[in-house]
N, C-alpha and C positions, 0 to 999 in steps of 0.2 A: 475436449477441454480436460485439464489436468485434474488429479485427484486432490481435492482440497485437504483431506486429512493427512495425506503424505506430505504436502506443503507445509501445513501447521506444524506436524511432528519434527521436520527437519530444521524449521526456521527459529532464529533467535532475534533478529533484528528486522523490524518493519519501519520503512520510511513511508510516511503518510503524506501524500501530495494533496493540499488543501486543508490541512488540519488548522482548525481555528481554535482560539483560545476562548471563544465564547461557549460558555457551558452548555447552552441550549442547542447548540448545532450537533446533528448526528455524528460528525466527525469526531467531536470531542468526546461524546459518550462511548463511542465504539473503541476509540484510542485508549481511553482511561480504563475500560474493561480489559483490552488486550495487554496493557501495561500491568494491571493487577494479576493478570494470568502468568506473567514471568517474562513477556517479551519486552525488548527494549524498543521503545518508540521514538522515532527521529522526525520531528515536525518538518515539513517542506512547504514553506509559505513565505513569500516576499514581505508580507504585511506583518508578520509576527517575529518576535525576538526569542520568546521562550514560550513553550506549551508543555503542560504537564511535568514541569521540572526540567525539560530537556531543551537545549539551545536549537532554535529554529534555524533552517537554512533557506536561502532564497531559490535554489534549484537543486536538483539531484546531484548534479555535477560539484556542486560546493560541499557535498556530505564527505567528510574525510574517513570514515569508516566503511567496512563492506556491509551491503544491504542484501538480506535474503529476500524479503518480499517489498515490493512497491505497491502500497494500497492507494487506490485513486479515488479520491472525493472530489472530483471535478466533473464538469459536464462532458458528455461524450465527445463534443468536437474538439476537446483539448487532449484526448487520449493519444493520437499519433505522436505528438511532440514528447509526451511523458515517456511512451514506450521507446521512442528513439534514445532518449536520455538513460532510460533503465538498461537498455542494450549497452549503451556507451560505459556505463559504470560497472557493468558486470553482475547486475542483479540477477537472482536465480529465478524470481517469478513476479508475474503482474497480477494483481488482484483488483479488478473493477468492482466497486460496490454495487448494491441494487440499483437498477435503473442506469446503470453506466454500461454502455454497449458500443463496441466498435469492432466488427468483425475483421476488417482489413488490417487493423493495427494488431489484434489477437492474432492473426495468421503471421504477420511479420514477427512478432515476439517469439512464437513457436519456432519459426524458421531459424531464428538466431539462437535457439536452445533454451529459451525460458519456459517455464510452465506458466499456464494461464488460467485463471478462474474469472468469468465475466457475469456480471449481473447477479451478484451473490454476496451478501452480508458476511464478512469475516467473523463478526461476534456470533451471529447465529450458527456458522460452520463450527467455530470452535465449541461453543455450548454444546451442540449435538454431539461432537466428538468426545465429550466428557462423560456422556451417560452410559 
């Protein structure tokens, strides 16, 4: 697995798959924190039109801008199709949040040249890197 700190240092744009506008959802709090830390957050959720002041997109392929990290807030069974999309759009890294684990998809992403972090919270990793 990739070095989380190196990924966070080089990244500027994070597409968050499964980002919800519901404030009580973990995806919202984590994304709000990362936005406050200076990252551009791009919501990817077909049920949303805007989250955290950013336009939401139905799929990764709909995002018109380059993406550094694809942060996955979906159940593990959805990871392979998200990884395929991340590879197609030329993302640099896949980040699977805590509890999101898919070894086969992780290996596929790595084989395609993407860095992978699995089963780890991006907020916790960022906060630890600031100490």
